[in-house]
NUGUPA-346947 format. One record per residue (C-alpha): z, x, y. Coordinates in steps of 0.2 Angstrom, whole numbers, padded with zeros to 4 digits, always signed. Each point is the difference from the previous one (the first is absolute). Last residue first. Example, Ala and Ser with C-alpha at 12.3 -4.5 7.8 and 13.67 -1.06 7.14 Angstrom:
2
+0036+0068-0005
+0003-0006-0017
This chain:
276
+0103+0220-0006
-0013-0005+0012
-0012-0006-0013
+0013-0011-0007
+0002-0010+0016
-0018-0004+0001
+0000-0006-0019
+0015-0011+0005
-0012-0010+0012
-0014-0001-0013
+0012-0006-0013
+0007-0013+0012
-0017-0006+0004
-0005-0002-0018
+0016-0010-0004
-0003-0011+0015
-0017-0004-0007
+0007-0004-0017
+0012-0012+0007
-0014-0008+0011
-0010-0001-0016
+0012-0013-0006
-0007-0002-0018
-0010-0013-0010
+0002-0011+0015
+0007-0017-0003
-0007-0012+0013
+0005-0019+0000
+0018+0006+0004
-0005+0006+0018
+0002+0019+0004
+0011+0004+0014
+0004+0015+0011
-0013+0014+0001
-0015-0008-0009
-0006+0014-0011
+0002-0008-0017
-0019+0001-0004
-0002-0019-0001
+0012-0003+0015
-0010+0013+0010
-0016-0010-0005
+0006-0016+0007
-0006-0012-0014
-0014-0012-0003
-0004-0009-0016
-0014-0009-0007
-0007-0017-0006
+0017-0008+0001
+0009-0007-0015
+0010+0016-0003
+0015-0004+0011
+0001-0002+0019
+0009+0016+0006
-0016+0005+0008
-0015-0010-0005
-0018+0001+0003
-0009-0016-0001
-0019-0001-0003
-0010-0014+0008
-0005-0016-0007
+0017-0008+0002
+0009-0011-0013
+0004+0011-0014
+0007+0014+0011
+0010-0013+0009
+0008-0006-0016
+0003+0018-0006
+0009+0004+0017
+0010-0017-0002
+0006+0005-0017
+0005+0018+0006
+0009-0006+0015
-0008+0009+0015
+0007+0016+0006
-0016+0005+0008
-0017-0009-0004
-0014+0010+0007
-0016-0011+0001
-0018+0005-0001
-0018-0002+0008
+0007-0012+0013
-0014-0012+0004
+0009-0015+0009
+0000-0010-0017
+0010+0014-0008
+0012+0001+0014
+0003-0019+0000
+0002+0000-0019
+0013+0014+0001
+0010-0009+0014
+0000-0017-0009
+0006+0009-0016
+0014+0009+0010
+0005-0016+0009
+0000-0010-0017
+0011+0013-0008
+0012+0001+0015
+0003-0019-0002
+0002+0001-0019
+0013+0013+0000
+0001+0019-0003
-0017+0003+0008
+0005+0015+0010
+0012+0015-0005
+0010+0006+0015
+0000+0016+0010
+0012-0001+0014
+0007-0010+0015
-0015-0012+0002
-0004+0004+0018
+0003+0019-0003
-0011-0001-0016
-0014-0009+0008
-0012+0015+0001
+0004+0003-0018
-0007-0017-0005
+0006-0006-0017
-0013-0011-0007
-0017+0002+0008
-0012+0013+0004
-0019-0002+0002
-0014+0013+0000
-0013-0002+0013
-0018+0008+0002
-0006+0001+0018
-0016-0010+0003
+0005-0007+0016
+0002-0017-0008
+0013+0008-0012
+0011+0006+0015
-0001-0017+0009
+0003-0009-0016
+0016+0010-0003
+0006-0003+0017
-0002-0019-0002
+0009+0001-0017
+0015+0008+0007
+0013-0013-0004
-0010-0006-0015
+0003+0016-0009
+0010+0015+0006
+0000+0019+0001
-0015+0009+0006
-0012+0012-0009
-0016+0009+0006
-0016+0006-0006
-0011+0016-0001
+0012+0010+0010
-0007+0015+0010
+0007+0000+0017
-0013-0012+0006
+0006-0012-0013
+0018+0002+0006
-0005-0004+0018
-0011-0014-0006
+0015-0008-0009
+0011+0001+0016
-0014-0008+0010
-0003-0014-0013
+0019-0004-0001
+0002+0000+0019
-0014-0012+0002
+0007-0011-0014
+0017+0000+0007
+0016+0009-0006
-0009+0013-0010
+0008+0017+0006
+0018-0007+0000
+0005+0010-0015
-0014+0012-0007
-0017-0004-0006
+0000+0009-0017
-0015+0010-0004
-0012+0000-0015
-0009+0015-0006
-0011-0004-0016
+0000+0014-0012
-0014+0013-0001
+0011+0011+0012
-0007+0007+0016
+0015+0011+0003
-0002-0002+0019
+0003-0018-0002
+0018+0003-0005
+0003+0010+0016
-0009-0013+0011
+0010-0014-0008
+0016+0009+0004
-0003+0001+0019
-0006-0018+0001
+0016-0006-0008
+0010+0010+0012
-0010-0007+0015
+0002-0017-0007
+0019+0002+0000
+0013+0000-0014
+0017-0006+0005
-0001-0016-0011
-0002+0010-0016
+0018+0003-0003
+0014+0013+0004
-0012+0012+0008
-0001+0018-0008
-0018+0004+0004
-0007+0003-0017
+0009-0011-0013
+0006-0014+0012
-0014-0001+0013
-0013+0005-0013
+0004-0017-0008
-0013-0006+0013
-0012+0003-0014
-0015+0011+0000
-0006-0009-0016
-0011+0010-0012
-0010-0011-0013
-0010+0007-0015
+0012+0014-0006
-0011+0013-0009
+0014+0013-0002
-0010+0012+0011
-0001-0013+0013
+0019-0002+0000
+0002+0019+0002
-0012+0000+0015
+0009-0014+0008
+0016+0009-0003
-0006+0015+0009
-0008-0009+0015
+0014-0011+0005
+0009-0017-0002
-0007-0006-0017
+0007-0016-0009
-0005-0004-0018
-0011-0013-0008
-0005-0001-0018
-0010-0016-0005
+0001-0005-0018
-0017-0002-0007
-0009-0016-0006
+0009-0015+0007
-0003+0004+0018
-0009+0017+0000
-0015-0007+0009
+0010-0003+0015
+0004+0019+0002
-0019+0004-0002
-0004-0013+0014
+0013+0006+0012
-0008+0017-0002
+0003+0015-0010
-0011+0016+0001
-0008+0005-0017
+0002+0018-0003
+0010-0003-0016
+0015+0012-0003
-0003+0012-0014
-0004+0014+0012
+0017+0003+0008
+0007+0006-0016
+0019+0002+0004
+0009+0014-0008
+0013+0003-0014
-0004-0016-0009
+0012-0010-0010
+0011-0007+0014
+0002-0018-0005
+0005-0014+0012
+0008-0016-0009
-0008-0017+0003
+0010-0015-0006
-0006-0011+0014
+0017+0000+0008
+0000+0019+0001
+0004+0013-0013
């Protein structure tokens, strides 16, 4: 069961690929879910996982720079390059999912408005249908440059993984009045700039609900309580296959990594048994 109270159920022996809507998601269809239907968003880093998320009908697929930690083995997201993001976006895009493909602009790839637009265009050319960057007012000129070029933009405020080294860890935001005011100002600025949605990561649940009520765009929380318009998770956390650490706001029904290791061991032992 996760922070929204959802529990995964496995009542079907196979996946019916034909029950999923054929309608392609757009920033507009994501926006229309605000206040009407919870927005489910998950990360995708490669072709096979994108195909599975598509079969499950997930409307928003994020090619997140979290791939640096769960796929590439980096200690944090600050080591991910634009070339690496481009590579993984192309892999996800080849699956042609119905869900909207959004890609993270990696660390140091949007320092100026010109660089932000250039980096965003590279990810769009690779197959992304929009981009996400971390920050609010501090990157507003970059955001405006991206949106003015016709590229859909998803905001991200609260705990910013690309600032984890600078801040010395992952910390909940909005726990005092100053942070609350700053987060609300960031959210309203991104809304006014034309972002189609807003990720709230590790934001105090009360503050996340307040932001959700005050902005006209959907909020998608991660570790930010149930007051948001939707939730985004790292897929390997949800499935229990993340190799090292699974955050406390995710409670997988089972750790599939343990089951996978067991299957691999059984296979290895079967080879030995054949020789006896």
